[in-house]
C-alpha positions as CSV (number, residue, x, y, z in Angstrom):
1,M,7.0,9.4,4.4
2,K,6.7,11.7,1.3
3,A,3.7,14.1,0.8
4,V,2.9,15.7,-2.6
5,S,-0.4,17.5,-2.9
6,G,-3.1,14.9,-2.1
7,F,-0.6,12.0,-2.5
8,Q,1.4,10.4,0.3
9,E,3.9,7.6,0.5
10,I,5.0,5.5,3.3
11,D,7.9,3.0,3.2
12,I,7.5,-0.2,5.3
13,H,10.4,-2.0,4.5
14,Q,12.4,-3.7,7.2
15,M,9.2,-3.4,9.6
16,T,7.3,-6.1,11.3
17,K,3.7,-6.5,10.4
18,V,2.7,-4.9,13.7
19,Q,5.1,-2.0,13.2
20,A,3.8,-1.5,9.6
21,I,0.2,-1.6,10.5
22,T,0.9,0.9,13.4
23,A,2.9,3.3,10.9
24,I,0.2,3.1,8.3
25,D,-2.7,3.7,10.8
26,A,-0.8,6.9,12.1
27,Q,-0.5,8.1,8.7
28,L,-4.1,7.5,8.0
29,R,-4.9,9.4,11.2
30,R,-2.9,12.4,10.1
31,A,-4.3,12.5,6.6
32,D,-6.5,15.5,6.1
33,A,-9.2,15.9,3.5
34,S,-6.6,16.8,0.8
35,V,-5.0,13.4,0.7
36,Y,-6.8,11.1,-1.7
37,R,-4.1,8.3,-1.9
38,L,-1.5,6.7,0.3
39,R,1.1,4.7,-1.4
40,V,2.5,1.8,0.8
41,I,5.9,0.6,-0.3
42,H,6.3,-2.8,1.1
43,G,8.7,-4.5,-1.4
44,Y,8.4,-8.1,-2.7
45,H,11.9,-9.6,-2.9
46,G,12.0,-10.4,0.6
47,G,8.7,-12.3,0.5
48,T,4.9,-11.2,0.5
49,V,4.3,-11.2,4.4
50,L,3.9,-7.4,4.5
51,R,2.1,-6.9,1.0
52,D,-0.5,-9.5,2.2
53,A,-0.9,-7.9,5.7
54,V,-1.4,-4.6,4.2
55,R,-4.0,-5.6,1.7
56,A,-5.9,-7.8,4.1
57,H,-5.9,-5.3,6.9
58,Y,-6.9,-2.4,5.0
59,K,-9.5,-4.1,2.7
60,G,-12.4,-3.2,4.9
61,H,-11.0,-0.2,6.7
62,P,-13.4,2.6,7.1
63,K,-11.1,5.3,5.7
64,V,-10.0,3.2,2.6
65,I,-12.5,3.1,-0.1
66,R,-10.4,0.7,-2.3
67,I,-7.2,-0.9,-2.8
68,E,-5.3,-0.4,-6.1
69,I,-2.4,-2.7,-7.3
70,G,-0.2,-1.1,-9.9
71,L,2.3,-2.6,-12.1
72,N,5.0,-2.3,-9.4
73,P,4.5,-5.4,-7.2
74,G,6.3,-3.8,-4.3
75,E,3.6,-1.1,-3.9
76,T,0.0,-1.0,-2.7
77,D,-2.2,2.1,-3.1
78,L,-4.8,2.8,-0.6
79,I,-7.5,5.2,-1.9
80,L,-9.0,7.4,0.6
81,R,-11.4,9.2,-1.8
82,D,-12.1,9.6,-5.5
83,L,-10.9,12.8,-7.4
């Protein structure tokens, strides 16, 4: 996990879906009011199982106001609040 003023990253490469969701949930619980974005690095060369699981699970999550998909297909941003 990497944190830079309001922005955090978590790398879930090589995790199972259950391990990944557990790790992301823990990160969301630890996120204080200064955190506005959690970037989940899931990769895509090994398939889309983790990417799809993250996007489906956090689509309606109470702490996530929206999901942003950038130019890198191996990352998904969970937006916790607007700036």
